[in-house]
C-alpha positions as CSV (number, residue, x, y, z in Angstrom):
1,M,-1.8,-70.8,-0.4
2,A,1.1,-69.1,-2.2
3,E,2.1,-70.3,-5.7
4,R,5.4,-72.0,-6.0
5,T,7.6,-72.9,-9.0
6,D,8.9,-76.4,-9.6
7,D,12.0,-75.7,-7.5
8,G,9.9,-74.5,-4.5
9,T,10.6,-70.8,-4.8
10,Q,8.1,-68.0,-5.4
11,P,7.7,-66.8,-9.0
12,D,9.2,-63.5,-9.9
13,W,5.8,-61.7,-10.0
14,L,5.1,-62.6,-6.4
15,R,8.4,-61.5,-5.0
16,S,8.6,-58.1,-3.4
17,P,10.7,-55.6,-5.3
18,Q,14.1,-54.8,-4.0
19,P,14.4,-51.3,-2.5
20,T,16.2,-48.8,-4.8
21,T,19.0,-46.8,-3.3
22,Y,20.2,-43.5,-4.6
23,S,23.5,-41.8,-4.0
24,A,24.3,-38.2,-3.4
25,T,25.7,-37.9,-6.9
26,D,22.4,-39.2,-8.4
27,A,20.5,-36.6,-6.5
28,A,22.9,-33.8,-7.6
29,A,22.6,-34.9,-11.2
30,T,18.8,-34.9,-11.0
31,L,18.8,-31.4,-9.5
32,E,21.2,-30.1,-12.3
33,A,18.9,-31.6,-15.0
34,A,15.9,-30.0,-13.4
35,A,17.6,-26.6,-13.2
36,G,18.5,-26.9,-16.9
37,D,14.9,-27.6,-17.8
38,V,13.7,-24.6,-15.9
39,E,16.3,-22.3,-17.5
40,A,15.4,-23.6,-21.0
41,A,11.7,-23.0,-20.3
42,S,12.4,-19.6,-18.9
43,S,14.1,-18.5,-22.1
44,S,10.8,-18.8,-24.0
45,L,8.8,-17.1,-21.3
46,P,8.6,-13.6,-22.9
47,F,7.1,-15.2,-26.1
48,L,4.7,-17.2,-24.0
49,Q,3.7,-14.1,-22.1
50,K,3.0,-12.2,-25.3
51,I,0.8,-15.1,-26.6
52,Q,-1.0,-15.2,-23.2
53,H,-1.6,-11.5,-23.3
54,L,-3.0,-11.7,-26.9
55,A,-5.3,-14.6,-25.9
56,G,-6.6,-12.6,-23.0
57,I,-7.4,-9.6,-25.2
58,A,-9.1,-11.9,-27.7
59,S,-11.1,-13.4,-24.9
60,L,-12.2,-10.0,-23.6
61,I,-13.3,-9.0,-27.1
62,L,-15.0,-12.3,-28.0
63,S,-17.0,-12.7,-24.7
64,P,-19.6,-10.0,-25.3
65,I,-19.8,-11.0,-29.0
66,S,-20.6,-14.5,-28.1
67,I,-23.3,-13.3,-25.7
68,V,-24.9,-11.2,-28.4
69,L,-24.8,-14.1,-30.9
70,V,-26.4,-16.5,-28.5
71,A,-29.1,-14.0,-27.7
72,M,-29.8,-13.5,-31.4
73,W,-30.0,-17.3,-31.8
74,A,-32.4,-17.6,-28.9
75,S,-34.6,-14.9,-30.4
76,S,-34.7,-16.8,-33.7
77,L,-36.0,-19.8,-31.6
78,G,-39.0,-17.8,-30.5
79,G,-37.5,-15.4,-28.0
80,V,-37.4,-15.6,-24.2
81,S,-40.1,-15.3,-21.6
82,W,-40.6,-15.6,-17.8
83,A,-44.3,-16.4,-18.2
84,E,-45.6,-19.5,-16.4
85,G,-46.7,-22.2,-18.8
86,D,-44.4,-21.0,-21.6
87,A,-41.7,-23.6,-21.0
88,K,-40.1,-23.5,-24.4
89,R,-39.4,-19.8,-24.3
90,V,-38.4,-19.9,-20.6
91,F,-35.8,-22.6,-21.5
92,N,-34.4,-20.3,-24.2
93,W,-32.8,-18.3,-21.3
94,H,-30.6,-21.3,-20.6
95,P,-28.0,-20.9,-23.4
96,I,-27.9,-17.1,-22.9
97,L,-27.2,-17.4,-19.2
98,M,-24.8,-20.3,-19.6
99,V,-22.7,-18.3,-22.1
100,R,-22.9,-15.2,-19.9
101,V,-21.7,-17.0,-16.8
102,S,-18.9,-18.7,-18.7
103,S,-17.8,-15.4,-20.2
104,F,-18.0,-13.7,-16.7
105,L,-15.8,-16.4,-15.1
106,N,-13.3,-16.4,-17.9
107,V,-12.9,-12.6,-17.9
108,T,-12.7,-12.5,-14.1
109,A,-10.0,-15.2,-14.1
110,L,-8.0,-13.2,-16.7
111,I,-8.3,-10.0,-14.7
112,V,-7.3,-11.7,-11.4
113,M,-4.4,-13.4,-13.1
114,H,-3.0,-10.3,-14.7
115,T,-3.5,-8.0,-11.8
116,T,-2.0,-10.3,-9.1
117,N,0.7,-11.7,-11.4
118,Q,1.1,-14.6,-9.0
119,F,0.1,-17.4,-11.4
120,S,3.2,-17.8,-13.5
121,P,3.3,-21.1,-15.4
122,F,6.7,-21.8,-13.7
123,S,5.8,-21.0,-10.2
124,L,4.5,-24.5,-9.4
125,Q,7.6,-26.3,-10.5
126,I,9.5,-28.2,-7.9
């Protein structure tokens, strides 16, 4: 049974919302505002590309360094082993391999992004 107010009508929160209508001038104004946003964002694009390029170079340099540092850390925990029954040293492979895979995926993504040049930050805007 639907709730009713004292005067017999439905309360405001139960009423269905009225459909919103838009005119052609509203649509044109929205498109102009969106175009202005894209133009403003595009003006800072060269700076953002430089920062992205520097971050890519830093990632390429820091990836092998992180692998070496994690390997040194694992060796200080007792080293690594594939021997059966030596679970502690076998598990020491885990951080080394996790950092290696993360670095590999990161570097691969950077190479693909820079060689194809299809993944602009503004290419997905509507």
